[in-house]
All heavy atoms as an XYZ file, in Angstrom:
985
protein
N     139.248    210.826     44.550
C     138.331    209.947     45.137
C     139.074    208.596     45.333
O     139.858    208.247     44.441
C     137.197    209.655     44.092
C     136.238    208.638     44.498
S     134.956    208.518     43.307
C     133.572    208.285     44.311
N     138.912    208.056     46.489
C     139.646    206.823     46.848
C     138.839    205.656     46.414
O     137.738    205.375     46.808
C     139.778    206.798     48.340
C     140.702    205.655     48.786
O     141.122    204.900     47.984
N     140.934    205.549     50.104
N     139.390    204.835     45.475
C     138.762    203.612     44.928
C     139.366    202.398     45.423
O     139.007    201.324     44.926
C     138.801    203.720     43.391
O     140.180    203.680     42.951
C     137.962    204.876     42.818
N     140.234    202.452     46.383
C     140.877    201.263     46.929
C     139.935    200.454     47.676
O     139.005    200.980     48.342
C     142.019    201.580     47.708
O     141.751    202.292     48.866
N     140.076    199.150     47.795
C     139.081    198.334     48.571
C     139.276    198.621     50.060
O     140.303    199.050     50.468
C     139.534    196.890     48.238
C     140.925    196.977     47.694
C     140.996    198.364     47.122
N     138.200    198.304     50.877
C     138.308    198.524     52.294
C     139.460    197.650     52.878
O     139.823    196.579     52.253
C     136.967    198.196     52.842
C     136.374    197.318     51.795
C     136.976    197.690     50.441
N     139.954    198.055     54.023
C     141.056    197.228     54.653
C     140.471    195.805     54.920
O     139.345    195.646     55.363
C     141.447    198.023     55.806
C     140.320    198.919     56.115
C     139.576    199.180     54.881
N     141.416    194.852     54.723
C     141.010    193.416     55.125
C     141.551    193.139     56.549
O     142.691    193.387     56.841
C     141.627    192.569     54.047
C     141.181    192.766     52.670
C     139.674    192.402     52.497
O     139.307    191.403     53.126
N     138.979    193.262     51.865
N     140.653    192.639     57.327
C     141.025    192.275     58.726
C     141.567    190.883     58.736
O     141.343    190.065     57.820
C     139.937    192.440     59.635
C     139.375    193.856     59.763
C     138.254    194.275     59.060
C     140.134    194.765     60.465
C     137.897    195.622     59.175
C     139.745    196.106     60.539
C     138.612    196.531     59.851
O     138.177    197.839     59.940
N     142.294    190.531     59.729
C     142.853    189.129     59.817
C     141.733    188.167     59.806
O     140.575    188.464     60.008
C     143.572    189.064     61.233
C     143.729    190.486     61.607
C     142.727    191.361     60.870
N     142.109    186.918     59.501
C     141.095    185.841     59.524
C     140.218    185.852     60.701
O     140.630    185.933     61.778
C     141.828    184.563     59.355
C     141.008    183.330     59.003
C     140.349    183.518     57.653
O     140.961    184.018     56.722
O     139.227    183.082     57.507
N     138.834    185.880     60.487
C     137.938    185.906     61.610
C     137.335    184.580     61.980
O     136.485    184.418     62.756
C     136.815    186.875     61.265
O     136.145    186.427     60.133
N     137.796    183.503     61.354
C     137.254    182.123     61.565
C     137.391    181.778     63.067
O     136.440    181.210     63.671
C     137.923    181.153     60.644
C     137.461    181.159     59.302
C     135.946    181.014     59.182
O     135.345    180.095     59.754
O     135.321    181.742     58.420
N     138.504    181.965     63.724
C     138.573    181.579     65.240
C     137.540    182.340     65.996
O     136.941    181.702     66.937
C     139.961    181.998     65.591
C     140.724    181.975     64.337
C     139.768    182.441     63.271
N     137.283    183.546     65.752
C     136.319    184.370     66.509
C     134.856    183.788     66.238
O     134.069    183.624     67.103
C     136.406    185.833     66.070
C     135.432    186.674     66.827
C     135.592    186.934     68.213
C     134.328    187.198     66.235
C     134.653    187.810     68.889
C     133.402    188.039     66.890
C     133.555    188.253     68.218
N     134.610    183.487     65.003
C     133.283    183.003     64.667
C     133.070    181.649     65.384
O     132.017    181.285     65.836
C     133.120    182.790     63.172
C     132.949    184.084     62.440
C     132.826    183.823     60.906
C     132.719    185.106     60.149
N     132.626    184.863     58.673
N     134.116    180.805     65.406
C     134.036    179.500     66.053
C     133.781    179.656     67.562
O     132.980    179.014     68.127
C     135.251    178.666     65.797
C     135.255    177.333     66.424
C     136.467    176.501     66.089
C     136.450    175.085     66.664
N     135.587    174.796     67.799
N     134.510    180.666     68.143
C     134.325    180.933     69.615
C     132.893    181.387     69.853
O     132.252    180.948     70.888
C     135.363    182.052     70.027
C     135.220    182.381     71.402
C     135.806    181.713     72.483
C     134.462    183.461     71.993
N     135.441    182.310     73.664
C     134.620    183.387     73.435
C     133.681    184.440     71.476
C     134.022    184.280     74.190
C     133.047    185.324     72.312
C     133.242    185.360     73.712
N     132.386    182.272     69.053
C     131.005    182.726     69.229
C     129.913    181.581     69.089
O     129.099    181.389     69.931
C     130.668    183.857     68.155
C     131.396    185.141     68.523
C     129.030    184.124     68.116
C     131.008    185.775     69.760
N     130.183    180.663     68.142
C     129.225    179.502     67.958
C     129.412    178.641     69.164
O     128.339    178.042     69.659
C     129.596    178.809     66.673
C     129.262    179.624     65.466
S     127.487    180.235     65.380
C     126.704    178.727     65.199
N     130.538    178.433     69.612
C     130.752    177.535     70.795
C     129.997    178.114     72.014
O     129.392    177.439     72.816
C     132.195    177.275     71.131
C     132.891    176.440     70.139
O     132.150    175.658     69.342
O     134.140    176.325     70.076
N     130.248    179.405     72.216
C     129.636    180.082     73.389
C     128.062    180.020     73.262
O     127.443    179.764     74.298
C     130.090    181.505     73.463
N     127.539    180.244     72.088
C     126.038    180.101     71.890
C     125.634    178.721     72.148
O     124.599    178.424     72.856
C     125.659    180.618     70.495
C     124.228    180.276     70.166
C     125.880    182.112     70.364
N     126.373    177.703     71.690
C     125.907    176.365     71.944
C     126.007    176.079     73.438
O     125.066    175.289     73.917
N     126.908    176.461     74.171
C     127.027    176.182     75.598
C     125.771    176.919     76.336
O     125.192    176.320     77.242
C     128.421    176.728     76.163
C     129.506    175.833     75.650
C     128.411    176.785     77.713
C     130.950    176.350     75.969
N     125.575    178.141     75.896
C     124.375    178.867     76.546
C     123.034    178.072     76.300
O     122.233    177.975     77.187
C     124.263    180.303     76.002
C     125.399    181.180     76.497
S     125.317    182.950     76.152
C     124.509    183.075     74.684
N     122.894    177.597     75.049
C     121.685    176.804     74.753
C     121.608    175.608     75.633
O     120.585    175.282     76.253
C     121.633    176.494     73.239
C     120.507    175.464     72.979
C     121.420    177.778     72.418
N     122.716    174.891     75.863
C     122.765    173.728     76.588
C     122.423    174.005     78.081
O     121.595    173.441     78.763
C     124.148    173.034     76.570
C     124.326    171.941     77.524
C     123.719    170.660     77.330
C     125.033    172.071     78.698
C     123.890    169.685     78.220
C     125.178    171.105     79.610
C     124.568    169.835     79.362
N     123.032    175.097     78.556
C     122.760    175.477     79.963
C     121.361    175.900     80.164
O     120.705    175.563     81.256
C     123.743    176.637     80.452
C     125.208    176.178     80.566
C     126.074    177.439     80.846
C     125.352    175.187     81.623
N     120.794    176.618     79.273
C     119.419    177.128     79.373
C     118.421    175.846     79.345
O     117.446    175.832     80.102
C     119.018    178.059     78.292
C     119.583    179.473     78.514
C     119.338    180.302     77.234
C     119.094    180.128     79.729
N     118.779    174.962     78.550
C     117.922    173.673     78.425
C     118.030    172.937     79.795
O     117.097    172.431     80.307
N     119.193    172.842     80.320
C     119.359    172.156     81.649
C     118.637    172.851     82.779
O     118.090    172.215     83.534
C     120.956    172.095     82.043
O     121.614    171.375     81.057
N     118.683    174.208     82.735
C     117.983    174.986     83.842
C     116.424    174.734     83.633
O     115.764    174.714     84.571
C     118.346    176.510     83.637
C     119.817    176.772     84.114
S     120.413    178.440     83.791
C     119.037    179.427     84.277
N     115.987    174.710     82.452
C     114.597    174.535     82.145
C     114.116    173.229     82.726
O     113.078    173.153     83.391
C     114.256    174.643     80.670
O     114.663    175.959     80.237
C     112.811    174.403     80.374
N     114.838    172.185     82.404
C     114.493    170.856     83.027
C     114.543    170.868     84.479
O     113.682    170.289     85.128
C     115.464    169.752     82.398
C     115.333    169.539     80.941
C     113.898    169.173     80.578
O     113.307    168.281     81.243
O     113.446    169.692     79.564
N     115.558    171.471     85.128
C     115.553    171.525     86.594
C     114.394    172.264     87.142
O     113.797    171.857     88.164
C     116.883    172.248     86.950
O     117.978    171.503     86.618
N     114.032    173.356     86.531
C     112.836    174.167     87.011
C     111.618    173.308     86.884
O     110.651    173.412     87.711
C     112.772    175.418     86.286
C     113.870    176.507     86.656
C     113.793    177.756     85.726
C     113.698    176.926     88.071
N     111.433    172.564     85.750
C     110.264    171.709     85.584
C     110.184    170.661     86.698
O     109.086    170.493     87.262
C     110.287    171.004     84.254
C     109.991    171.892     83.039
C     110.041    171.021     81.798
C     109.811    171.749     80.596
N     110.030    171.009     79.329
N     111.261    170.038     87.111
C     111.291    169.070     88.120
C     110.912    169.735     89.470
O     110.158    169.158     90.238
C     112.653    168.482     88.277
C     112.988    167.499     87.087
C     114.481    166.939     87.198
O     114.989    167.061     88.298
O     114.877    166.524     86.196
N     111.409    170.873     89.700
C     111.136    171.590     90.966
C     109.644    171.912     91.046
O     108.959    171.723     92.091
C     112.068    172.879     91.191
C     113.421    172.467     91.435
C     111.452    173.767     92.259
C     114.463    173.693     91.288
N     109.079    172.406     89.912
C     107.654    172.735     89.847
C     106.825    171.510     90.135
O     105.748    171.520     90.846
C     107.368    173.417     88.592
N     107.182    170.398     89.514
C     106.395    169.154     89.665
C     106.432    168.668     91.131
O     105.463    168.241     91.631
C     106.991    168.072     88.743
C     106.624    168.322     87.259
C     107.336    167.389     86.362
O     108.089    166.506     86.804
O     107.135    167.455     85.168
N     107.604    168.872     91.750
C     107.663    168.331     93.137
C     106.995    169.269     94.134
O     106.500    168.821     95.175
C     109.231    168.251     93.567
C     109.934    167.046     92.837
C     111.378    167.087     93.203
C     112.104    165.933     92.454
N     113.569    165.892     92.771
N     107.051    170.560     93.788
C     106.416    171.514     94.705
C     104.839    171.704     94.525
O     104.274    172.352     95.351
C     107.116    172.799     94.752
O     106.891    173.471     93.389
N     104.364    171.145     93.470
C     102.907    171.312     93.249
C     102.110    170.470     94.254
O     102.313    169.311     94.496
N     101.285    171.295     95.074
C     100.514    170.587     96.085
C      99.274    169.954     95.492
O      98.530    170.482     94.656
C     100.130    171.733     97.130
C     101.159    172.232     97.868
C     100.688    173.136     99.005
C     101.882    173.600     99.836
N     101.427    174.393    100.955
N      99.010    168.796     96.048
C      97.767    168.033     95.592
C      96.612    168.657     96.294
O      96.623    169.242     97.385
C      97.919    166.635     96.119
N      95.487    168.656     95.573
C      94.188    169.194     96.132
C      93.588    168.101     96.960
O      93.169    167.077     96.493
C      93.283    169.551     94.939
C      93.694    170.589     93.964
C      93.432    171.962     94.629
C      93.936    172.951     93.502
N      93.622    174.309     93.908
N      93.443    168.420     98.234
C      92.915    167.440     99.217
C      91.492    167.834     99.398
O      91.061    168.913     99.411
C      93.727    167.503    100.524
C      95.190    167.161    100.464
C      95.850    167.398    101.781
C      95.437    165.810     99.923
N      90.707    166.754     99.719
C      89.282    167.010     99.933
C      88.817    166.161    101.094
O      89.363    165.076    101.396
C      88.459    166.579     98.650
C      88.743    167.424     97.463
C      87.756    167.183     96.405
C      88.084    168.121     95.293
N      86.977    168.664     94.612
N      87.869    166.654    101.838
C      87.272    165.966    102.937
C      85.721    165.969    102.695
O      85.159    167.115    102.652
C      87.585    166.615    104.314
C      86.865    166.003    105.413
C      87.171    164.692    105.841
C      85.885    166.667    106.041
C      86.511    164.128    106.903
C      85.192    166.103    107.189
C      85.628    164.862    107.586
O      84.920    164.235    108.612
N      85.135    164.871    102.517
C      83.733    164.716    102.203
C      83.305    165.597    101.064
O      82.364    166.335    101.109
C      82.853    164.956    103.391
C      83.022    164.027    104.592
C      82.107    164.219    105.711
C      82.269    163.206    106.775
N      81.319    163.418    107.936
N      84.180    165.662    100.012
C      83.872    166.392     98.835
C      84.186    167.797     98.853
O      84.120    168.538     97.863
N      84.640    168.325    100.005
C      84.937    169.782    100.137
C      86.460    169.991    100.138
O      87.188    169.202    100.901
C      84.352    170.319    101.451
C      82.842    170.254    101.432
C      82.222    170.690    102.765
C      80.841    170.515    102.763
N      80.232    170.740    104.073
N      86.910    170.947     99.444
C      88.390    171.114     99.329
C      88.935    171.599    100.644
O      88.268    172.402    101.405
C      88.764    172.188     98.253
C      90.201    172.309     98.034
C      90.418    173.241     96.816
O      89.631    173.407     95.904
O      91.525    173.794     96.841
N      90.141    171.107    101.005
C      90.810    171.538    102.237
C      91.870    172.554    101.994
O      92.559    172.472    101.004
C      91.533    170.200    102.921
C      90.471    169.254    103.368
C      92.493    170.638    103.979
C      91.115    167.911    103.820
N      91.891    173.583    102.804
C      92.806    174.633    102.690
C      93.678    174.700    104.001
O      93.065    174.899    105.119
C      92.205    176.042    102.430
C      91.221    175.831    101.192
C      93.228    177.087    102.244
C      90.313    177.094    101.164
N      94.961    174.482    103.856
C      95.845    174.521    105.075
C      95.904    176.014    105.535
O      95.895    176.969    104.767
C      97.258    174.000    104.793
C      97.215    172.625    104.213
S      96.307    171.457    105.294
C      97.512    171.305    106.646
N      95.933    176.160    106.843
C      96.003    177.539    107.425
C      97.239    178.338    106.983
O      97.259    179.524    106.819
C      95.847    177.508    108.980
C      94.648    178.178    109.544
C      93.365    177.749    108.840
C      94.549    177.966    111.000
N      98.336    177.604    106.793
C      99.608    178.206    106.231
C      99.284    178.816    104.964
O      99.862    179.927    104.561
C     100.682    177.282    106.253
C     101.137    176.693    107.583
C     100.312    175.517    108.016
O      99.630    174.934    107.294
O     100.420    175.196    109.286
N      98.571    178.106    104.116
C      98.270    178.585    102.705
C      97.388    179.815    102.850
O      97.484    180.817    102.026
C      97.699    177.555    101.909
C      98.582    176.341    101.570
O      99.883    176.675    101.677
O      98.180    175.297    101.293
N      96.420    179.830    103.761
C      95.498    181.036    103.895
C      96.349    182.239    104.364
O      96.157    183.335    103.856
C      94.492    180.756    104.959
C      93.230    179.928    104.552
C      92.327    179.825    105.832
C      92.566    180.587    103.437
N      97.297    182.053    105.255
C      98.176    183.084    105.743
C      98.902    183.697    104.505
O      98.941    184.941    104.390
C      99.086    182.616    106.819
N      99.463    182.875    103.683
C     100.196    183.352    102.550
C      99.287    184.066    101.593
O      99.541    185.151    101.037
C     100.924    182.252    101.818
C     102.078    181.732    102.808
C     101.525    182.738    100.526
C     102.695    180.407    102.319
N      98.182    183.516    101.301
C      97.246    184.009    100.350
C      96.604    185.349    100.703
O      96.264    186.183     99.998
N      96.357    185.494    102.060
C      95.703    186.749    102.565
C      96.752    187.761    103.114
O      96.463    188.778    103.634
C      94.699    186.431    103.549
C      93.466    185.702    103.067
C      92.537    185.358    104.199
C      92.694    186.552    101.979
N      98.069    187.390    102.938
C      99.186    188.194    103.465
C      99.065    188.540    104.923
O      99.054    189.674    105.368
C      99.199    189.591    102.592
C     100.542    190.234    102.772
O     101.601    189.589    103.148
N     100.606    191.556    102.549
N      98.754    187.519    105.651
C      98.568    187.583    107.161
C      99.657    186.608    107.763
O     100.083    185.674    107.095
C      97.212    187.156    107.594
C      96.107    188.000    107.013
C      96.018    189.324    107.635
C      94.795    189.997    107.142
N      94.854    191.417    107.469
N      99.981    186.751    108.980
C     100.809    185.795    109.573
C     100.062    184.584    110.151
O      98.851    184.738    110.442
C     101.560    186.440    110.774
O     100.766    186.729    111.804
N     100.685    183.473    110.295
C      99.987    182.277    110.889
C      99.455    182.661    112.289
O      98.443    182.131    112.654
C     101.113    181.155    110.891
C     102.006    181.568    109.770
C     102.018    183.077    109.775
N     100.204    183.457    112.937
C      99.803    183.891    114.307
C      98.435    184.617    114.256
O      97.544    184.421    115.174
C     100.865    184.777    114.913
C     100.575    185.119    116.311
C     101.651    185.988    116.908
N     101.600    186.080    118.334
C     102.567    186.175    119.179
N     103.750    186.263    118.644
N     102.326    186.169    120.423
N      98.194    185.354    113.251
C      96.794    186.027    113.132
C      95.715    184.954    113.003
O      94.753    185.217    113.684
C      96.899    186.923    111.812
O      97.910    187.917    111.981
C      95.528    187.583    111.624
N      96.026    183.934    112.299
C      94.948    182.908    112.150
C      94.832    182.074    113.456
O      93.738    181.600    113.776
C      95.247    181.997    110.997
C      94.793    182.635    109.744
C      95.744    183.353    108.908
C      93.474    182.641    109.358
C      95.315    183.873    107.737
C      93.081    183.293    108.130
C      93.994    183.998    107.353
N      95.927    181.948    114.220
C      95.737    181.309    115.607
C      94.922    182.203    116.469
O      94.086    181.706    117.151
C      97.141    181.048    116.185
C      97.943    179.952    115.563
C      99.054    179.455    116.385
N     100.176    180.556    116.552
C     101.103    180.675    115.690
N     101.316    179.917    114.622
N     102.032    181.677    115.935
N      95.031    183.481    116.337
C      94.313    184.413    117.200
C      92.812    184.357    116.695
O      91.893    184.321    117.531
C      94.803    185.847    117.054
C      94.009    186.816    117.837
C      94.562    188.236    117.673
N      94.881    188.716    116.371
C      93.890    189.177    115.550
N      92.634    189.194    115.894
N      94.234    189.565    114.329
N      92.585    184.336    115.377
C      91.192    184.290    114.904
C      90.537    182.948    115.357
O      89.325    182.907    115.612
C      91.167    184.323    113.395
C      91.508    185.647    112.719
C      91.737    185.545    111.223
C      90.576    186.688    113.059
N      91.322    181.865    115.427
C      90.761    180.598    115.913
C      90.340    180.743    117.343
O      89.364    180.209    117.770
C      91.738    179.507    115.686
C      91.887    179.096    114.270
C      93.012    177.987    113.984
N      93.462    177.277    115.132
C      94.670    176.850    115.290
N      95.603    177.153    114.356
N      95.066    176.128    116.358
N      91.286    181.330    118.137
C      91.005    181.463    119.542
C      89.751    182.298    119.921
O      89.005    182.093    120.784
C      92.252    182.029    120.301
N      89.624    183.346    119.006
C      88.449    184.305    119.199
C      87.167    183.713    118.541
O      86.178    184.318    118.414
C      88.834    185.610    118.604
C      89.950    186.390    119.327
C      90.329    187.574    118.534
O      89.917    187.906    117.375
O      91.318    188.350    119.087
N      87.255    182.520    117.998
C      86.104    181.854    117.317
C      85.601    182.599    116.142
O      84.385    182.579    115.838
C      84.949    181.670    118.337
C      85.351    180.961    119.561
C      85.456    179.484    119.318
C      85.598    178.790    120.762
N      86.599    177.827    120.801
N      86.442    183.383    115.439
C      86.099    184.029    114.197
C      86.215    183.228    113.012
O      85.751    183.617    111.906
C      86.907    185.380    114.130
C      86.561    186.369    115.171
C      87.289    187.688    115.007
C      86.857    188.685    115.962
N      87.603    189.907    115.796
N      86.918    182.124    113.027
C      87.036    181.240    111.915
C      86.924    179.862    112.462
O      87.544    179.443    113.479
C      88.382    181.393    111.194
C      88.316    180.712    109.849
C      89.582    181.188    111.919
C      89.452    181.041    108.877
N      86.108    179.018    111.826
C      85.908    177.636    112.211
C      87.006    176.800    111.487
O      87.395    177.140    110.347
C      84.528    177.084    112.056
O      84.013    177.625    110.907
N      87.444    175.756    112.089
C      88.565    174.968    111.487
C      88.489    173.591    111.914
O      87.643    173.180    112.836
C      89.869    175.587    111.920
C      90.096    175.670    113.443
C      90.754    174.619    114.126
C      89.474    176.667    114.228
C      90.913    174.647    115.466
C      89.582    176.655    115.561
C      90.326    175.623    116.190
O      90.511    175.624    117.538
N      89.323    172.708    111.405
C      89.556    171.335    111.830
C      90.951    171.260    112.323
O      91.870    171.867    111.775
C      89.377    170.388    110.631
C      87.970    170.249    110.090
C      87.391    171.076    109.250
C      87.145    169.231    110.456
N      86.105    170.617    109.015
C      85.893    169.467    109.752
C      87.127    168.072    111.308
C      84.857    168.703    109.832
C      85.975    167.237    111.402
C      84.866    167.580    110.675
N      91.260    170.439    113.293
C      92.667    170.252    113.759
C      92.721    168.749    113.993
O      91.825    168.041    114.336
C      92.941    171.028    114.914
O      92.204    170.677    116.016
N      93.993    168.214    113.920
C      94.255    166.867    114.177
C      94.252    166.728    115.641
O      94.344    167.634    116.428
C      95.751    166.481    113.630
O      96.683    167.237    114.187
N      94.176    165.439    116.105
C      94.159    165.128    117.549
C      95.399    165.622    118.302
O      95.293    166.045    119.405
C      93.829    163.597    117.760
C      92.538    163.224    117.369
C      92.279    161.716    117.676
C      90.891    161.395    117.245
N      90.617    159.963    117.509
N      96.479    165.613    117.597
C      97.714    166.107    118.274
C      97.937    167.612    118.137
O      98.812    168.214    118.757
C      98.973    165.406    117.675
C      99.201    165.719    116.213
O      98.512    166.520    115.620
O     100.208    165.043    115.633
N      97.046    168.280    117.339
C      97.032    169.740    117.255
C      98.030    170.295    116.252
O      98.119    171.531    116.085
N      98.828    169.421    115.540
C      99.826    169.912    114.678
C      99.368    170.292    113.284
O      99.878    171.155    112.602
C     101.006    168.924    114.571
C     101.753    168.765    115.825
N     102.649    169.728    116.291
C     101.777    167.763    116.689
C     103.101    169.375    117.432
N     102.622    168.138    117.718
N      98.259    169.678    112.872
C      97.705    170.001    111.473
C      96.356    170.651    111.655
O      95.524    170.173    112.351
C      97.561    168.650    110.720
O      98.765    167.893    110.658
C      97.030    168.891    109.310
N      96.226    171.849    111.002
C      95.073    172.637    111.096
C      94.643    173.043    109.815
O      95.522    173.437    108.903
C      95.242    173.892    111.997
C      94.019    174.738    112.060
C      95.795    173.545    113.378
N      93.463    172.840    109.410
C      92.930    173.283    108.087
C      91.554    173.763    108.132
O      90.804    173.627    109.182
C      93.054    172.129    107.045
C      92.182    171.024    107.318
C      90.910    170.886    106.814
C      92.653    169.856    108.123
C      90.029    169.833    107.020
C      91.815    168.854    108.304
C      90.519    168.720    107.837
N      91.078    174.457    107.118
C      89.652    174.802    106.943
C      89.111    174.201    105.690
O      89.903    173.941    104.737
C      89.433    176.269    106.943
C      89.903    176.953    108.208
C      90.120    176.936    105.776
N      87.887    173.961    105.539
C      87.273    173.570    104.273
C      86.921    174.771    103.508
O      86.855    175.903    103.986
C      86.006    172.681    104.447
O      85.012    173.462    105.147
C      86.296    171.386    105.335
N      86.582    174.549    102.308
C      86.217    175.733    101.397
C      85.046    176.413    101.983
O      84.961    177.700    101.923
C      86.055    175.237     99.948
C      85.741    176.372     98.982
C      86.947    177.265     98.800
O      88.005    176.848     98.512
N      86.704    178.592     98.922
N      84.073    175.709    102.413
C      82.808    176.300    102.998
C      83.179    177.181    104.222
O      82.613    178.268    104.374
C      81.823    175.198    103.360
C      81.211    174.573    102.210
O      81.287    175.086    101.088
O      80.664    173.474    102.416
N      84.084    176.649    105.089
C      84.450    177.507    106.230
C      85.215    178.725    105.848
O      84.897    179.765    106.455
C      85.336    176.651    107.226
C      84.591    175.503    107.870
C      85.567    174.560    108.566
O      86.581    174.226    107.989
N      85.115    174.064    109.738
N      85.976    178.605    104.877
C      86.689    179.851    104.379
C      85.729    180.777    103.773
O      85.812    182.018    103.945
C      87.705    179.468    103.379
C      88.456    180.585    102.732
C      89.287    181.443    103.519
C      88.381    180.942    101.403
C      89.963    182.525    102.926
C      88.986    181.963    100.852
C      89.829    182.755    101.543
N      84.771    180.281    102.979
C      83.692    181.199    102.390
C      82.924    181.919    103.477
O      82.636    183.113    103.351
C      82.771    180.381    101.518
C      83.491    179.835    100.249
O      84.502    180.275     99.895
O      82.916    178.955     99.616
N      82.578    181.228    104.552
C      81.841    181.826    105.636
C      82.744    182.901    106.331
O      82.275    184.005    106.657
C      81.486    180.768    106.763
C      80.415    179.886    106.257
O      79.740    180.144    105.216
O      80.267    178.742    106.852
N      83.973    182.621    106.474
C      84.941    183.680    107.093
C      84.916    184.921    106.144
O      84.835    186.029    106.696
C      86.267    183.057    107.242
C      87.349    184.144    107.546
C      87.416    184.726    108.795
C      88.265    184.558    106.604
C      88.308    185.638    109.125
C      89.194    185.530    106.872
C      89.295    186.053    108.150
O      90.153    187.064    108.504
N      85.048    184.801    104.858
C      85.102    185.850    103.973
C      83.735    186.754    104.089
O      83.736    187.892    104.118
C      85.338    185.509    102.473
C      86.781    184.837    102.447
C      85.204    186.581    101.581
C      87.863    185.889    102.719
N      82.712    185.900    104.041
C      81.301    186.584    103.975
C      81.176    187.435    105.299
O      80.635    188.485    105.266
C      80.223    185.565    103.916
O      80.363    184.776    102.690
C      78.817    186.169    103.945
N      81.587    186.917    106.478
C      81.421    187.551    107.669
C      82.365    188.646    107.940
O      82.174    189.522    108.847
C      81.433    186.572    108.839
C      80.285    185.523    108.784
O      79.253    185.839    108.284
N      80.547    184.366    109.311
N      83.565    188.700    107.326
C      84.579    189.652    107.742
C      85.017    190.586    106.554
O      85.961    191.461    106.877
C      85.803    188.872    108.210
C      85.484    188.083    109.470
O      85.398    188.712    110.521
N      85.254    186.800    109.421
N      84.487    190.481    105.453
C      84.938    191.387    104.297
C      83.620    191.942    103.687
O      82.628    191.320    103.673
C      85.719    190.555    103.272
C      87.104    190.126    103.766
C      87.235    189.008    104.543
C      88.152    190.930    103.460
C      88.442    188.668    104.974
C      89.439    190.531    103.913
C      89.622    189.418    104.598
N      83.811    193.069    103.079
C      82.722    193.757    102.325
C      83.149    193.866    100.885
O      84.341    194.221    100.589
C      82.338    194.990    102.909
C      81.693    194.844    104.284
C      83.407    195.984    102.927
N      82.247    193.709     99.897
C      82.631    193.916     98.456
C      82.718    195.388     98.188
O      81.966    196.269     98.736
C      81.407    193.275     97.742
C      80.298    193.323     98.693
C      80.916    193.173    100.068
N      83.694    195.701     97.389
C      83.847    197.037     96.892
C      83.471    197.090     95.523
O      84.145    196.430     94.610
C      85.268    197.573     97.124
C      85.628    197.831     98.544
O      84.750    198.353     99.321
N      86.748    197.346     99.030
N      82.510    197.910     95.094
C      82.131    198.015     93.720
C      83.006    198.976     92.950
O      83.396    199.908     93.536
C      80.616    198.433     93.566
C      79.627    197.599     94.355
C      79.602    196.210     93.643
O      79.686    196.130     92.417
O      79.379    195.187     94.350
N      83.275    198.690     91.720
C      84.039    199.591     90.859
C      83.098    200.753     90.452
O      82.018    200.478     89.976
C      84.608    198.919     89.623
C      85.553    197.875     90.107
C      85.297    199.946     88.750
C      86.014    196.948     88.962
N      83.489    202.022     90.769
C      82.667    203.132     90.436
C      82.733    203.495     88.978
O      83.794    203.486     88.369
C      83.164    204.343     91.282
C      82.923    204.136     92.838
C      83.419    205.367     93.624
O      83.917    206.311     93.009
O      83.232    205.342     94.794
N      81.593    203.805     88.452
C      81.577    204.335     87.137
C      81.974    205.777     87.125
O      81.670    206.500     88.005
C      80.036    204.274     86.574
C      79.984    204.656     85.148
O      81.035    204.843     84.485
O      78.884    204.806     84.649
N      82.825    206.160     86.191
C      83.433    207.525     86.161
C      82.358    208.588     86.169
O      82.525    209.684     86.814
C      84.400    207.670     85.002
C      85.676    206.865     85.150
C      86.591    207.076     84.018
O      86.589    208.071     83.345
O      87.524    206.180     83.875
N      81.239    208.295     85.534
C      80.208    209.353     85.447
C      79.503    209.507     86.761
O      78.948    210.663     87.035
C      79.187    208.906     84.336
O      78.573    207.743     84.707
N      79.492    208.458     87.636
C      78.732    208.667     88.916
C      79.689    208.865     90.090
O      79.210    209.079     91.223
C      77.888    207.432     89.167
O      78.762    206.279     89.241
C      76.839    207.211     88.097
N      81.093    208.756     89.824
C      81.997    208.976     90.913
C      82.049    210.457     91.325
O      81.878    211.268     90.536
C      83.444    208.538     90.433
N      82.204    210.562     92.674
C      82.335    212.036     93.150
C      83.572    212.697     92.527
O      84.567    212.002     92.314
C      82.396    211.890     94.613
C      82.738    210.494     94.939
C      82.327    209.663     93.724
N      83.468    213.950     92.252
C      84.546    214.677     91.688
C      85.618    215.023     92.729
O      85.271    215.329     93.881
C      84.041    216.053     91.063
C      83.062    215.861     89.922
C      83.677    215.147     88.781
O      84.839    215.257     88.401
N      82.913    214.205     88.175
N      86.830    214.826     92.403
C      87.949    215.043     93.400
C      88.723    216.257     93.052
O      88.887    216.656     92.009
C      88.865    213.871     93.379
C      88.182    212.678     93.864
C      89.045    211.462     93.828
N      88.216    210.222     94.009
C      88.665    209.114     94.359
N      89.985    208.925     94.528
N      87.906    208.113     94.532
């Protein structure tokens, strides 16, 4: 039976110091990135605009939210399927929350979640 002590490796202090320095640098970088992301989020946060107490929704935001192109909403406007407001120069177009609600009511149908006991067998 071998009763000798395990082999001793060279001094590991430089390696431990390197690891601690690397961890410190990573913590610093992650903190800096977090602060930068916070600043970006604060700058990109859109203000809630209202007209006569009704929330305004920009058509570009509707296009993103409903996964449609802005061109689709221009077509809907031309076909009078969605009512909207536009600036006198025609560059700014928006709908109010009520107008958007009317569009949803007139163009979408609710889908009920089927109960497994009443669902048709497949």
